[in-house]
C-alpha positions as a LaTeX table, in Angstrom:
\begin{tabular}{lrrr}
\hline
Residue & $x$ (\AA) & $y$ (\AA) & $z$ (\AA) \\
\hline
Unk1 & 114.55 & $-237.21$ & 15.73 \\
Unk2 & 112.90 & $-237.45$ & 19.30 \\
Unk3 & 109.77 & $-239.78$ & 19.48 \\
Unk4 & 108.20 & $-238.05$ & 22.69 \\
Unk5 & 108.99 & $-234.56$ & 24.33 \\
Unk6 & 107.96 & $-233.76$ & 27.97 \\
Unk7 & 107.36 & $-229.93$ & 28.46 \\
Unk8 & 108.51 & $-229.10$ & 31.93 \\
Unk9 & 106.41 & $-225.86$ & 31.86 \\
Unk10 & 102.81 & $-224.37$ & 32.12 \\
Unk11 & 100.78 & $-222.12$ & 30.36 \\
Unk12 & 101.45 & $-220.40$ & 26.92 \\
Unk13 & 104.86 & $-221.64$ & 26.49 \\
Unk14 & 104.09 & $-225.24$ & 27.21 \\
Unk15 & 101.37 & $-224.99$ & 24.48 \\
Unk16 & 103.35 & $-223.17$ & 22.04 \\
Unk17 & 105.81 & $-226.22$ & 22.33 \\
Unk18 & 103.17 & $-228.64$ & 21.98 \\
Unk19 & 102.01 & $-227.09$ & 18.69 \\
Unk20 & 105.73 & $-227.18$ & 17.12 \\
Unk21 & 106.00 & $-230.84$ & 18.30 \\
Unk22 & 102.37 & $-231.80$ & 16.89 \\
Unk23 & 103.80 & $-230.22$ & 13.55 \\
Unk24 & 106.89 & $-232.13$ & 13.34 \\
Unk25 & 105.12 & $-235.52$ & 14.38 \\
Unk26 & 106.40 & $-235.76$ & 17.60 \\
Unk27 & 104.33 & $-236.93$ & 20.59 \\
Unk28 & 103.90 & $-234.71$ & 23.63 \\
Unk29 & 103.56 & $-235.10$ & 27.60 \\
Unk30 & 102.51 & $-232.10$ & 29.63 \\
Unk31 & 103.12 & $-232.07$ & 33.15 \\
Unk32 & 100.74 & $-229.96$ & 35.59 \\
Unk33 & 100.18 & $-228.91$ & 38.94 \\
Unk34 & 96.70 & $-229.32$ & 40.49 \\
Unk35 & 95.90 & $-225.55$ & 39.99 \\
Unk36 & 96.68 & $-226.18$ & 36.11 \\
Unk37 & 94.56 & $-229.16$ & 35.55 \\
Unk38 & 92.24 & $-227.17$ & 33.31 \\
Unk39 & 94.99 & $-225.40$ & 31.50 \\
Unk40 & 94.80 & $-225.80$ & 27.54 \\
Unk41 & 98.43 & $-227.22$ & 27.72 \\
Unk42 & 97.09 & $-230.37$ & 29.66 \\
Unk43 & 94.28 & $-230.58$ & 27.05 \\
Unk44 & 96.07 & $-230.53$ & 23.78 \\
Unk45 & 99.30 & $-232.71$ & 24.76 \\
Unk46 & 98.99 & $-236.56$ & 23.96 \\
Unk47 & 99.53 & $-237.44$ & 27.58 \\
Unk48 & 99.44 & $-235.22$ & 30.71 \\
Unk49 & 100.85 & $-236.03$ & 34.27 \\
Unk50 & 99.95 & $-234.34$ & 37.38 \\
Unk51 & 103.54 & $-233.69$ & 39.24 \\
Unk52 & 102.19 & $-232.07$ & 42.65 \\
Unk53 & 99.95 & $-229.44$ & 44.38 \\
Unk54 & 99.89 & $-225.65$ & 43.25 \\
Unk55 & 103.26 & $-224.34$ & 44.90 \\
Unk56 & 105.87 & $-224.37$ & 42.06 \\
Unk57 & 108.52 & $-225.77$ & 44.52 \\
Unk58 & 106.34 & $-228.79$ & 45.09 \\
Unk59 & 105.49 & $-229.14$ & 41.19 \\
Unk60 & 107.27 & $-227.16$ & 38.21 \\
Unk61 & 110.66 & $-227.13$ & 40.35 \\
Unk62 & 110.75 & $-230.50$ & 41.72 \\
Unk63 & 113.11 & $-232.15$ & 39.56 \\
Unk64 & 112.37 & $-235.86$ & 40.73 \\
Unk65 & 108.78 & $-235.55$ & 39.96 \\
Unk66 & 109.44 & $-234.27$ & 36.40 \\
Unk67 & 112.01 & $-236.79$ & 35.65 \\
Unk68 & 109.51 & $-239.73$ & 37.14 \\
Unk69 & 106.94 & $-238.49$ & 34.63 \\
Unk70 & 109.44 & $-238.38$ & 31.55 \\
Unk71 & 110.23 & $-242.00$ & 32.60 \\
Unk72 & 106.91 & $-243.28$ & 33.04 \\
Unk73 & 105.92 & $-241.97$ & 29.78 \\
Unk74 & 108.86 & $-242.96$ & 27.80 \\
Unk75 & 109.82 & $-239.51$ & 26.88 \\
Unk76 & 113.20 & $-239.21$ & 25.24 \\
Unk77 & 113.56 & $-235.30$ & 25.50 \\
Unk78 & 112.35 & $-232.69$ & 27.88 \\
Unk79 & 111.65 & $-229.12$ & 26.77 \\
Unk80 & 112.04 & $-226.84$ & 29.81 \\
Unk81 & 110.32 & $-223.61$ & 28.38 \\
Unk82 & 111.61 & $-220.54$ & 30.02 \\
Unk83 & 111.50 & $-219.89$ & 33.71 \\
Unk84 & 111.32 & $-222.76$ & 36.43 \\
Unk85 & 114.24 & $-225.28$ & 35.44 \\
Unk86 & 115.11 & $-223.81$ & 32.11 \\
Unk87 & 118.65 & $-222.51$ & 33.20 \\
Unk88 & 119.14 & $-224.97$ & 36.13 \\
Unk89 & 122.60 & $-226.78$ & 35.51 \\
Unk90 & 121.76 & $-229.63$ & 38.12 \\
Unk91 & 118.65 & $-230.33$ & 36.20 \\
Unk92 & 120.12 & $-230.42$ & 32.72 \\
Unk93 & 122.89 & $-232.72$ & 34.42 \\
Unk94 & 120.02 & $-234.93$ & 35.69 \\
Unk95 & 118.41 & $-235.22$ & 32.43 \\
Unk96 & 121.72 & $-236.24$ & 30.84 \\
Unk97 & 122.37 & $-238.91$ & 33.88 \\
Unk98 & 118.96 & $-240.46$ & 33.04 \\
Unk99 & 119.75 & $-240.42$ & 29.34 \\
Unk100 & 116.87 & $-238.02$ & 28.39 \\
Unk101 & 117.86 & $-235.18$ & 26.09 \\
Unk102 & 117.56 & $-231.73$ & 27.91 \\
Unk103 & 116.54 & $-229.53$ & 24.84 \\
Unk104 & 118.78 & $-226.45$ & 26.22 \\
Unk105 & 121.97 & $-225.91$ & 27.24 \\
Unk106 & 124.40 & $-228.16$ & 28.88 \\
Unk107 & 125.10 & $-228.16$ & 32.61 \\
Unk108 & 128.44 & $-226.66$ & 32.12 \\
Unk109 & 127.26 & $-223.93$ & 29.67 \\
Unk110 & 124.55 & $-222.85$ & 32.01 \\
Unk111 & 126.86 & $-222.81$ & 35.02 \\
Unk112 & 129.42 & $-220.68$ & 32.95 \\
Unk113 & 126.78 & $-218.14$ & 31.64 \\
Unk114 & 124.34 & $-218.33$ & 34.59 \\
Unk115 & 126.76 & $-216.80$ & 37.05 \\
Unk116 & 127.00 & $-213.34$ & 35.88 \\
Unk117 & 130.49 & $-212.48$ & 37.07 \\
Unk118 & 131.96 & $-215.44$ & 35.47 \\
Unk119 & 130.08 & $-214.66$ & 32.08 \\
Unk120 & 131.29 & $-211.11$ & 31.78 \\
Unk121 & 135.04 & $-212.52$ & 32.24 \\
Unk122 & 134.27 & $-215.33$ & 29.74 \\
Unk123 & 132.82 & $-212.49$ & 27.45 \\
Unk124 & 135.94 & $-210.38$ & 27.87 \\
Unk125 & 138.18 & $-213.25$ & 26.84 \\
Unk126 & 135.83 & $-213.51$ & 23.54 \\
Unk127 & 136.51 & $-210.15$ & 22.86 \\
Unk128 & 132.77 & $-208.73$ & 23.47 \\
Unk129 & 132.49 & $-205.15$ & 24.91 \\
Unk130 & 131.84 & $-205.47$ & 28.64 \\
Unk131 & 130.91 & $-202.83$ & 31.02 \\
Unk132 & 133.72 & $-201.32$ & 33.08 \\
Unk133 & 133.50 & $-202.61$ & 36.55 \\
Unk134 & 134.98 & $-205.11$ & 38.93 \\
Unk135 & 136.84 & $-208.43$ & 37.82 \\
Unk136 & 134.63 & $-210.98$ & 39.24 \\
Unk137 & 132.83 & $-210.81$ & 42.64 \\
Unk138 & 133.63 & $-208.16$ & 45.19 \\
Unk139 & 135.78 & $-209.59$ & 48.18 \\
Unk140 & 134.46 & $-206.86$ & 50.76 \\
Unk141 & 133.02 & $-203.43$ & 51.04 \\
Unk142 & 136.60 & $-202.15$ & 50.92 \\
Unk143 & 136.95 & $-203.66$ & 47.52 \\
Unk144 & 133.47 & $-201.95$ & 46.46 \\
Unk145 & 134.95 & $-198.64$ & 47.38 \\
Unk146 & 137.94 & $-199.07$ & 45.63 \\
Unk147 & 136.34 & $-199.96$ & 42.36 \\
Unk148 & 133.74 & $-197.38$ & 42.85 \\
Unk149 & 136.68 & $-194.89$ & 42.91 \\
Unk150 & 138.33 & $-196.25$ & 39.70 \\
Unk151 & 135.56 & $-196.45$ & 37.41 \\
Unk152 & 133.67 & $-193.23$ & 38.82 \\
Unk153 & 130.15 & $-192.49$ & 40.14 \\
Unk154 & 127.35 & $-193.47$ & 39.09 \\
Unk155 & 127.70 & $-197.26$ & 39.70 \\
Unk156 & 125.62 & $-200.12$ & 39.91 \\
Unk157 & 125.91 & $-203.10$ & 42.35 \\
Unk158 & 124.34 & $-206.20$ & 40.90 \\
Unk159 & 123.91 & $-209.92$ & 42.62 \\
Unk160 & 126.12 & $-212.41$ & 40.84 \\
Unk161 & 123.09 & $-214.95$ & 41.25 \\
Unk162 & 120.58 & $-211.91$ & 40.33 \\
Unk163 & 117.45 & $-211.95$ & 38.19 \\
Unk164 & 114.29 & $-209.92$ & 38.17 \\
Unk165 & 116.16 & $-206.83$ & 39.50 \\
Unk166 & 116.69 & $-208.42$ & 43.15 \\
Unk167 & 119.92 & $-207.66$ & 44.45 \\
Unk168 & 120.49 & $-204.36$ & 42.22 \\
Unk169 & 121.46 & $-200.97$ & 43.57 \\
Unk170 & 122.19 & $-197.80$ & 41.55 \\
Unk171 & 124.58 & $-195.83$ & 43.36 \\
Unk172 & 125.10 & $-192.15$ & 42.40 \\
Unk173 & 127.64 & $-190.77$ & 45.23 \\
Unk174 & 130.16 & $-192.46$ & 47.48 \\
Unk175 & 128.01 & $-191.48$ & 50.70 \\
Unk176 & 125.19 & $-193.75$ & 49.64 \\
Unk177 & 127.32 & $-196.71$ & 48.84 \\
Unk178 & 127.51 & $-198.55$ & 52.11 \\
Unk179 & 123.84 & $-198.80$ & 52.45 \\
Unk180 & 123.24 & $-199.89$ & 49.09 \\
Unk181 & 125.93 & $-202.71$ & 49.63 \\
Unk182 & 124.04 & $-203.75$ & 52.84 \\
Unk183 & 120.64 & $-203.76$ & 51.28 \\
Unk184 & 121.72 & $-205.40$ & 48.14 \\
Unk185 & 123.53 & $-208.09$ & 49.72 \\
Unk186 & 120.74 & $-208.86$ & 52.20 \\
Unk187 & 118.22 & $-209.13$ & 49.34 \\
Unk188 & 120.44 & $-211.41$ & 47.18 \\
Unk189 & 121.12 & $-213.62$ & 49.93 \\
Unk190 & 117.28 & $-213.95$ & 50.85 \\
Unk191 & 116.31 & $-214.28$ & 47.23 \\
Unk192 & 119.07 & $-216.53$ & 45.84 \\
Unk193 & 121.06 & $-217.99$ & 48.91 \\
Unk194 & 124.16 & $-216.15$ & 47.60 \\
Unk195 & 124.91 & $-212.73$ & 48.47 \\
Unk196 & 127.83 & $-212.51$ & 46.12 \\
Unk197 & 128.12 & $-208.79$ & 44.36 \\
Unk198 & 129.72 & $-207.46$ & 41.57 \\
Unk199 & 129.94 & $-203.78$ & 40.37 \\
Unk200 & 129.54 & $-202.07$ & 36.84 \\
Unk201 & 129.76 & $-198.53$ & 35.75 \\
Unk202 & 126.22 & $-197.15$ & 35.67 \\
Unk203 & 125.23 & $-196.79$ & 31.87 \\
Unk204 & 123.08 & $-193.65$ & 31.61 \\
Unk205 & 120.05 & $-193.45$ & 29.11 \\
Unk206 & 120.54 & $-197.09$ & 28.46 \\
Unk207 & 118.41 & $-199.26$ & 26.11 \\
Unk208 & 118.29 & $-202.89$ & 26.61 \\
Unk209 & 118.64 & $-204.76$ & 23.14 \\
Unk210 & 119.16 & $-208.34$ & 23.08 \\
Unk211 & 120.61 & $-210.40$ & 20.27 \\
Unk212 & 118.81 & $-214.05$ & 19.39 \\
Unk213 & 121.31 & $-216.69$ & 18.49 \\
Unk214 & 121.23 & $-220.22$ & 17.68 \\
Unk215 & 124.06 & $-222.67$ & 18.11 \\
Unk216 & 124.60 & $-226.27$ & 16.96 \\
Unk217 & 126.80 & $-229.35$ & 18.26 \\
Unk218 & 129.41 & $-228.62$ & 15.65 \\
Unk219 & 130.34 & $-224.99$ & 17.26 \\
Unk220 & 128.84 & $-223.06$ & 14.61 \\
Unk221 & 126.50 & $-220.17$ & 15.72 \\
Unk222 & 124.31 & $-217.62$ & 13.76 \\
Unk223 & 122.23 & $-214.79$ & 14.75 \\
Unk224 & 118.60 & $-213.66$ & 14.14 \\
Unk225 & 118.98 & $-209.98$ & 14.79 \\
Unk226 & 117.60 & $-207.66$ & 17.78 \\
Unk227 & 114.95 & $-207.18$ & 20.00 \\
Unk228 & 114.41 & $-203.96$ & 21.84 \\
Unk229 & 113.14 & $-205.01$ & 25.50 \\
Unk230 & 113.89 & $-201.21$ & 26.96 \\
Unk231 & 110.02 & $-200.63$ & 28.21 \\
Unk232 & 110.42 & $-202.40$ & 31.62 \\
Unk233 & 108.76 & $-201.76$ & 35.21 \\
Unk234 & 110.99 & $-202.95$ & 37.94 \\
Unk235 & 113.35 & $-204.75$ & 35.51 \\
Unk236 & 110.45 & $-206.88$ & 34.19 \\
Unk237 & 109.99 & $-206.66$ & 30.35 \\
Unk238 & 106.58 & $-205.04$ & 29.39 \\
Unk239 & 106.78 & $-204.87$ & 25.63 \\
Unk240 & 109.28 & $-205.60$ & 23.05 \\
Unk241 & 109.86 & $-204.84$ & 19.33 \\
Unk242 & 112.18 & $-205.62$ & 16.50 \\
Unk243 & 113.82 & $-204.05$ & 14.71 \\
Unk244 & 114.60 & $-201.48$ & 17.29 \\
Unk245 & 113.93 & $-197.69$ & 16.42 \\
Unk246 & 117.31 & $-197.03$ & 17.92 \\
Unk247 & 119.54 & $-199.46$ & 15.64 \\
Unk248 & 121.37 & $-198.40$ & 12.78 \\
Unk249 & 122.67 & $-201.02$ & 10.00 \\
Unk250 & 126.53 & $-200.72$ & 11.48 \\
Unk251 & 125.15 & $-201.20$ & 15.06 \\
Unk252 & 122.98 & $-204.28$ & 14.08 \\
Unk253 & 125.96 & $-205.80$ & 12.24 \\
Unk254 & 128.54 & $-205.16$ & 14.97 \\
Unk255 & 126.16 & $-206.28$ & 17.97 \\
Unk256 & 125.16 & $-209.34$ & 15.70 \\
Unk257 & 128.83 & $-210.33$ & 15.21 \\
Unk258 & 129.64 & $-209.76$ & 18.78 \\
Unk259 & 126.73 & $-212.12$ & 19.81 \\
Unk260 & 127.84 & $-214.50$ & 17.50 \\
Unk261 & 131.29 & $-214.41$ & 18.65 \\
Unk262 & 130.19 & $-214.92$ & 22.04 \\
Unk263 & 128.26 & $-218.15$ & 21.06 \\
Unk264 & 130.97 & $-219.61$ & 19.31 \\
Unk265 & 133.71 & $-218.82$ & 21.78 \\
Unk266 & 131.77 & $-221.08$ & 24.43 \\
Unk267 & 130.34 & $-223.56$ & 21.88 \\
Unk268 & 126.97 & $-222.83$ & 22.45 \\
Unk269 & 124.31 & $-225.26$ & 21.57 \\
Unk270 & 120.81 & $-224.28$ & 21.40 \\
Unk271 & 118.86 & $-221.09$ & 21.07 \\
Unk272 & 120.01 & $-218.27$ & 23.57 \\
Unk273 & 120.01 & $-214.46$ & 23.68 \\
Unk274 & 123.09 & $-212.22$ & 24.44 \\
Unk275 & 121.72 & $-209.16$ & 26.01 \\
Unk276 & 123.28 & $-205.81$ & 25.71 \\
Unk277 & 122.99 & $-202.35$ & 27.20 \\
Unk278 & 123.34 & $-199.83$ & 24.73 \\
Unk279 & 124.17 & $-196.00$ & 25.85 \\
Unk280 & 122.87 & $-193.01$ & 24.22 \\
Unk281 & 126.02 & $-192.93$ & 21.94 \\
Unk282 & 125.13 & $-196.30$ & 20.47 \\
Unk283 & 128.14 & $-197.95$ & 22.63 \\
Unk284 & 127.07 & $-201.50$ & 23.51 \\
Unk285 & 128.12 & $-203.64$ & 26.34 \\
Unk286 & 127.44 & $-207.32$ & 27.20 \\
Unk287 & 124.98 & $-207.60$ & 30.32 \\
Unk288 & 124.11 & $-211.36$ & 30.36 \\
Unk289 & 123.42 & $-214.32$ & 28.27 \\
Unk290 & 119.87 & $-216.20$ & 28.67 \\
Unk291 & 120.75 & $-219.91$ & 27.65 \\
Unk292 & 117.01 & $-220.65$ & 27.10 \\
Unk293 & 114.16 & $-219.64$ & 24.66 \\
Unk294 & 112.71 & $-215.98$ & 25.40 \\
Unk295 & 109.30 & $-214.90$ & 26.43 \\
Unk296 & 109.53 & $-212.40$ & 23.47 \\
Unk297 & 110.68 & $-214.89$ & 20.91 \\
Unk298 & 107.61 & $-214.50$ & 18.66 \\
Unk299 & 108.63 & $-211.11$ & 17.21 \\
Unk300 & 111.81 & $-212.58$ & 15.85 \\
Unk301 & 109.86 & $-215.40$ & 14.42 \\
Unk302 & 107.29 & $-213.11$ & 12.77 \\
Unk303 & 110.01 & $-210.75$ & 11.21 \\
Unk304 & 112.33 & $-213.63$ & 9.80 \\
Unk305 & 109.88 & $-216.34$ & 9.05 \\
Unk306 & 111.38 & $-218.55$ & 11.54 \\
Unk307 & 110.08 & $-221.32$ & 14.21 \\
Unk308 & 112.64 & $-221.08$ & 17.15 \\
Unk309 & 111.15 & $-223.94$ & 18.88 \\
Unk310 & 111.38 & $-226.03$ & 15.89 \\
Unk311 & 115.06 & $-225.06$ & 15.53 \\
Unk312 & 115.83 & $-225.69$ & 19.38 \\
Unk313 & 114.33 & $-229.38$ & 18.70 \\
Unk314 & 116.54 & $-229.99$ & 15.46 \\
Unk315 & 119.74 & $-228.63$ & 17.09 \\
Unk316 & 119.10 & $-230.75$ & 20.23 \\
Unk317 & 118.69 & $-233.94$ & 17.71 \\
Unk318 & 122.20 & $-233.14$ & 16.09 \\
Unk319 & 121.07 & $-231.41$ & 13.27 \\
Unk320 & 123.73 & $-228.85$ & 11.98 \\
Unk321 & 122.43 & $-225.11$ & 11.27 \\
Unk322 & 123.19 & $-223.33$ & 8.30 \\
Unk323 & 125.24 & $-220.54$ & 9.79 \\
Unk324 & 123.38 & $-217.75$ & 7.90 \\
Unk325 & 122.30 & $-214.76$ & 9.98 \\
Unk326 & 118.84 & $-213.16$ & 9.57 \\
Unk327 & 117.80 & $-209.64$ & 9.34 \\
Unk328 & 114.21 & $-208.29$ & 9.92 \\
Unk329 & 111.99 & $-207.92$ & 6.91 \\
Unk330 & 109.11 & $-206.61$ & 8.68 \\
Unk331 & 108.40 & $-204.92$ & 12.08 \\
Unk332 & 106.96 & $-206.59$ & 14.97 \\
Unk333 & 105.56 & $-205.60$ & 18.25 \\
Unk334 & 104.71 & $-207.64$ & 21.51 \\
Unk335 & 102.55 & $-206.47$ & 24.23 \\
Unk336 & 102.67 & $-209.07$ & 27.29 \\
Unk337 & 99.06 & $-209.04$ & 28.70 \\
Unk338 & 99.16 & $-209.78$ & 32.67 \\
Unk339 & 96.57 & $-210.03$ & 35.06 \\
Unk340 & 97.39 & $-207.25$ & 37.03 \\
Unk341 & 95.59 & $-203.82$ & 37.62 \\
Unk342 & 97.26 & $-200.93$ & 35.82 \\
Unk343 & 95.27 & $-198.37$ & 37.55 \\
Unk344 & 96.39 & $-199.83$ & 40.99 \\
Unk345 & 100.10 & $-200.00$ & 40.77 \\
Unk346 & 100.12 & $-203.25$ & 38.66 \\
Unk347 & 98.53 & $-205.30$ & 41.44 \\
Unk348 & 98.04 & $-208.95$ & 40.77 \\
Unk349 & 94.56 & $-209.93$ & 39.91 \\
Unk350 & 94.14 & $-213.79$ & 39.67 \\
Unk351 & 90.41 & $-215.32$ & 39.19 \\
Unk352 & 88.02 & $-216.44$ & 36.80 \\
Unk353 & 87.89 & $-215.02$ & 33.29 \\
Unk354 & 83.96 & $-214.61$ & 32.70 \\
Unk355 & 84.33 & $-213.58$ & 29.16 \\
Unk356 & 87.24 & $-213.49$ & 26.37 \\
Unk357 & 87.03 & $-212.12$ & 23.13 \\
Unk358 & 90.57 & $-212.22$ & 21.13 \\
Unk359 & 91.30 & $-210.08$ & 18.15 \\
Unk360 & 92.21 & $-211.20$ & 14.86 \\
Unk361 & 93.16 & $-210.13$ & 11.35 \\
Unk362 & 96.32 & $-210.14$ & 9.22 \\
Unk363 & 99.36 & $-209.56$ & 10.96 \\
Unk364 & 97.86 & $-210.45$ & 14.41 \\
Unk365 & 99.22 & $-213.39$ & 16.50 \\
Unk366 & 98.10 & $-214.50$ & 20.03 \\
Unk367 & 99.95 & $-216.73$ & 22.39 \\
Unk368 & 97.97 & $-217.83$ & 25.22 \\
Unk369 & 96.66 & $-220.59$ & 27.32 \\
Unk370 & 93.49 & $-219.14$ & 28.62 \\
Unk371 & 89.82 & $-219.22$ & 27.68 \\
Unk372 & 86.50 & $-217.73$ & 28.80 \\
Unk373 & 85.84 & $-219.70$ & 32.18 \\
Unk374 & 89.41 & $-220.31$ & 32.89 \\
Unk375 & 90.57 & $-219.64$ & 36.50 \\
Unk376 & 94.10 & $-217.84$ & 36.63 \\
Unk377 & 95.88 & $-219.25$ & 39.66 \\
Unk378 & 97.38 & $-216.90$ & 42.12 \\
Unk379 & 100.74 & $-219.22$ & 42.42 \\
Unk380 & 102.48 & $-218.22$ & 39.41 \\
Unk381 & 103.80 & $-215.18$ & 37.12 \\
Unk382 & 100.79 & $-212.94$ & 36.10 \\
Unk383 & 101.41 & $-213.10$ & 32.33 \\
Unk384 & 98.49 & $-214.70$ & 30.73 \\
Unk385 & 98.94 & $-213.71$ & 26.96 \\
Unk386 & 101.08 & $-212.20$ & 24.51 \\
Unk387 & 99.58 & $-210.08$ & 21.94 \\
Unk388 & 101.91 & $-209.70$ & 18.64 \\
Unk389 & 101.37 & $-207.46$ & 15.54 \\
Unk390 & 103.44 & $-207.38$ & 12.53 \\
Unk391 & 103.42 & $-205.03$ & 9.55 \\
Unk392 & 105.77 & $-203.43$ & 6.70 \\
Unk393 & 106.32 & $-200.43$ & 8.88 \\
Unk394 & 106.51 & $-199.69$ & 12.87 \\
Unk395 & 103.83 & $-197.16$ & 12.25 \\
Unk396 & 101.77 & $-199.78$ & 11.00 \\
Unk397 & 102.54 & $-202.37$ & 13.63 \\
Unk398 & 101.60 & $-199.76$ & 15.96 \\
Unk399 & 98.27 & $-198.59$ & 14.41 \\
Unk400 & 97.63 & $-202.53$ & 14.15 \\
Unk401 & 98.26 & $-203.19$ & 17.97 \\
Unk402 & 96.01 & $-200.27$ & 18.96 \\
Unk403 & 93.32 & $-201.72$ & 16.70 \\
Unk404 & 94.17 & $-205.58$ & 18.16 \\
Unk405 & 93.99 & $-204.14$ & 21.80 \\
Unk406 & 90.46 & $-202.14$ & 21.27 \\
Unk407 & 89.31 & $-205.75$ & 20.34 \\
Unk408 & 90.90 & $-207.62$ & 23.15 \\
Unk409 & 88.13 & $-208.17$ & 25.74 \\
Unk410 & 88.97 & $-210.15$ & 29.09 \\
Unk411 & 86.32 & $-209.67$ & 31.90 \\
Unk412 & 86.39 & $-211.01$ & 35.18 \\
Unk413 & 89.88 & $-209.91$ & 36.14 \\
Unk414 & 91.84 & $-206.95$ & 35.58 \\
Unk415 & 94.52 & $-206.80$ & 32.78 \\
Unk416 & 97.29 & $-204.67$ & 31.60 \\
Unk417 & 95.53 & $-204.18$ & 28.24 \\
Unk418 & 94.59 & $-200.29$ & 29.14 \\
Unk419 & 98.12 & $-199.72$ & 30.05 \\
Unk420 & 99.35 & $-201.07$ & 26.58 \\
Unk421 & 96.68 & $-198.92$ & 24.86 \\
Unk422 & 97.92 & $-195.97$ & 26.52 \\
Unk423 & 101.38 & $-196.78$ & 25.62 \\
Unk424 & 100.83 & $-196.99$ & 22.04 \\
Unk425 & 99.63 & $-193.41$ & 21.99 \\
Unk426 & 102.63 & $-191.95$ & 24.13 \\
Unk427 & 104.79 & $-189.48$ & 22.23 \\
Unk428 & 107.95 & $-190.89$ & 23.48 \\
Unk429 & 107.02 & $-194.58$ & 22.31 \\
Unk430 & 105.50 & $-193.52$ & 19.08 \\
Unk431 & 108.64 & $-191.79$ & 18.18 \\
Unk432 & 110.93 & $-194.61$ & 19.44 \\
Unk433 & 112.60 & $-192.27$ & 21.80 \\
Unk434 & 112.47 & $-194.26$ & 25.09 \\
Unk435 & 114.96 & $-196.01$ & 27.63 \\
Unk436 & 114.87 & $-198.35$ & 30.28 \\
Unk437 & 113.78 & $-195.34$ & 32.52 \\
Unk438 & 110.67 & $-194.80$ & 30.58 \\
Unk439 & 108.44 & $-196.40$ & 33.06 \\
Unk440 & 109.67 & $-194.05$ & 35.95 \\
Unk441 & 107.70 & $-191.20$ & 34.38 \\
Unk442 & 104.82 & $-192.87$ & 32.88 \\
Unk443 & 101.54 & $-192.11$ & 34.37 \\
Unk444 & 98.48 & $-193.86$ & 33.89 \\
Unk445 & 95.71 & $-191.50$ & 32.49 \\
Unk446 & 92.37 & $-192.31$ & 34.53 \\
Unk447 & 89.94 & $-194.89$ & 32.87 \\
Unk448 & 87.35 & $-193.45$ & 30.82 \\
Unk449 & 83.86 & $-193.28$ & 32.08 \\
Unk450 & 81.53 & $-196.40$ & 30.80 \\
\hline
\end{tabular}
């Protein structure tokens, strides 16, 4: 087992990893930028190393500084969390070259699954259902026209190196294809330095449902069932739940088996997520694989009583998994609390938290790194907390979430707490009748008079 793990991340996920390491008797090293000197992950780690100024390109993405921090503290493993370098094949390879265990996928695995066109081709070979579309990257616009005609409109253009909704365009008719092609390539090139595009049939009334998997070094994998991540804004998830209200026992079994087949086909090691689009007829199609821990992993932990960070560390240390699949025994919902103003088009709201009161009680979990007096820097993602409620039924979990949101006080900045409170009363959400298009029609009711 590892003696000391460096956490190459910040905020709530860094603190989350530190907590599990402490429970396992493993020493921890926090790294931080100058903007994060007062963050809780710095305070609670056994050691902390400043790795650069506020911009992530000069700190959390600066591989040489992170490796140097690991070497001077004698860390024998690095946990990358999510985001930043968690799915960077080059960083995984550098860790290996320095004989530091990267707690995540190998460079080869990240490369294979990180490029979406390659991942789709691999999944087809594994017998996992895929959305009809181009075989690999489109060679030119004429190729795009040809494929669109073959599979039929509407179609979706996607950047092969994409993420966060960048380089994606829905095209409903032939006349709009050229404009979408040009703008998607331009956006992808600017965002990722790669303007390669592929095309898929646009799935109407889709739900975004992902399956949590864990694989060990012996090529064995298991799944921990699904999470429904369909409530999204600009392809960014806002809330997640498990089990999905759209799921049937047969669909859960079929999707779980497909995800395990995908993981075992590529001999996947570590915790990962196989993401699917599910249409209104409950046909499911492979979308992508995330070769890291997900933001929304706590809801899975809550319904199957399983520490995914601990399992990541055990698998990285060579411990085999049981191979048993897990199914939800409870219902759990996560609301991502962002420092954004939901009444002003979700505009970012960095600044100092002047007062904070966190909710509690049975079945309430909060993952956060903030506290009263904490300064939220403008340099990073706006998520500052995750509020998770767990209960016997979905209705109870929603009611518990309403109560917890009413108790959650964060002053000094704007947060998305009012949005989530309204969401929990929305009839389509309450009935489980929502798709990835839900936010297109959602309108915030004005704030109540003080």
